[in-house]
Structures are given as structure tokens and as C-alpha cells.
N, C-alpha and C positions, 0 to 999 in steps of 0.2 A: 530816569532809572531804567536799567535793562529790563526788558520783560522776559519773565521765567517761565509763564504759563503760556498754554495755547489759546488761541481765541475762543470766545464762547461758542461760536458753530463747532468746535472740535468735540463739544460734548454730545451733539447730535450725531457726529458721524462715528463717534465712539459707542454710542447706544445701538447704532445700526449694525456695527461690525460685532458688537457682542451679541445682538439677536442673531446674527448670520451664523456665528461661531456656536450658540448654543442649539439653534435649529439643525445644524450639520452634525453636532454631537449627538443629538437625540435620534437622526437619521442613521449615523453610523453605529453608535453604541445599542441602540435599541432595536433597530431594523437591519443592522449589517450591511448598510449601503456603502459600496466604495466605487465612485464612477470611475469608468476605465480611462477616461480621458485624463485623469490624474496620474495614471501610470507613466512616470517619465524617469529618464535618465538624469541622475543627480551627482555630484561630487560628494564623496563622503571621506571626512578625515578619519572616521572609525566606524566599520560596520560589523557587527557580529550577531549574525544569524545562525546559519549551519556551519558557517567558517568565518574566521576573523580575517576581514579585509582593512587594511589602511591606505588612506590618500588615494583613492580609486575612484571611479565612476561605476555607480550601481544603479540599476533600474529599481524604482520604487513607488508604490503608491502613495500620494501625499497628502491623502484625506486628513490623516491625524495632524499633520503639521500646520495645514490650512486652518483647522478647528482651534489648534493651540495658538497660532498666530493672531487669529481674528478675535478669540476672546481676549488673550492678554493685550493685545493692542487696543481693544476696546474699552477694556477697564483701566488702561494707561490714559487714554484720551479724556475719558470721564473724569478720571481723578486728577488730571492736570491740565484741565480746561478752565479759563477764568469764569467766574459768575458773571452776570451782566452788571452787577453793581459791586465790583469787587472793593472792599474797604480794609481798613487796618483791622477792624475786628475779624473780617474774613481771613485775613493773612493768619492772625493769632489762633482763630481756629483750626486752621490748616495746620499750623505747626503743633500745636497740642494733639490733633488727631493722628498726626503721623508719628509722634513719640508715643501715643498710647498705642497705636497700631503695631510698632516696633516692639513694645513691651509684650504686647499679647502674642505676637508670632514667635518671639523668643521663648516664652512660656510654653506655649504649645510645642514647639518644636523640641526644646528640652524635655518636656513631660515624655515625648513620642521617643526620644533616644533611650529612655531607661524603660518604656515599656512595650515599644514595638520592636520586632526583630526579624530576620531574614528578608525575604522579597516583599513583606508587608511593608517595610520600611521605605521601598521604592513607592508605593502609594502614598506614603506621608510625604515625601519629597515632591511628588507630583502635586498633592493638595497645598505645599508649602508655595508653590507658584502662584496661587490664588489669594491665600490668607492674608498676606499684608496689604494688596490693593483693596480686597474685600472688606477688610476690617476697617481700613482707612475711610473708605467711602461711606461706612456705615455709621461710624462714630462722627465724621464730618459733616454729613446731611442732617443727622439726627441733631447735632449741637446747632447747626446753622439754621433749622426750621424752629429752635427755641426763640422766645423773644429776647431781646438784648437786655443783660441786666442794667439797671440805672445805677449811675456812680453815686457813691456814697458824698 
């Protein structure tokens, strides 16, 4: 059978990346830290600050992008890394957890569509980056820690 999940060590790498992203996020948002060495020229398909530019190279501080990539990448690795003893029960729990996370995410996004307007909705879209993986991890690990039900 083709392996679809990352090896178990991916969870440790993911937790480290997530911790790094959260620490950088606190430094950036809480204390306004933007390291100068992250001020780099990058290719931008679209850039709209004071003027709109398309398909050009701009100089930008990449602190926010590093934070997003490390937190999302970390969550991704944690969510998609095998457990040490991956069984059929674990696979079914993964599927059920993913389906429930999709439903919760759709309900939250639908509720936000009819109650949040203007620039506030950008915050909702930003939070939506994390809700699917976050709810999945919460549900999966909560269900995984429960004792297995005895067959009838």
C-alpha cells in the first residue's frame, strides 16, 4: 500500500516549526520586531501598497511570511504524520475527524459570511487558514486518547 502520511518524526519537526512560528508571531505582533536581515527582494505577482504593481520584483520584509509558513507548515506536518502505531482504528478516526473539521469549518465560514463585513472579513479569511487543521487536530487527538470501544 502506498504511504500517504509523513513518518512519525514529522510530528516533532512540525511541533518545532509551529513553536518557532508562534514565538516569531508574538515577537512580531506583540513587540513589533521585524528583523532587518529579512528585508529582501522578492518576485511579486501582485503588490498593492501605495501603488499597484504586477509581476515585478519588490523589496519586502518577509517576517510575516516566515511566521505564516512555519505555523501552517508545522500544523500540516503534525496533522499528517503517522502515529507510532497506526492502525485501522486510527485511519477511521482520521477520516471521521477530517469530515467533522470540514463541517465545522464550513459552518464557521458560512456564519461569518452573513455576519462579518468589510475589512473584518479579511481577518475571518486569515483565521480560516488555521481552523481546518486546528479543529482536525483537536478532534483527532481527543478521539485518539479515548479508549477503543469494545465490539458488540
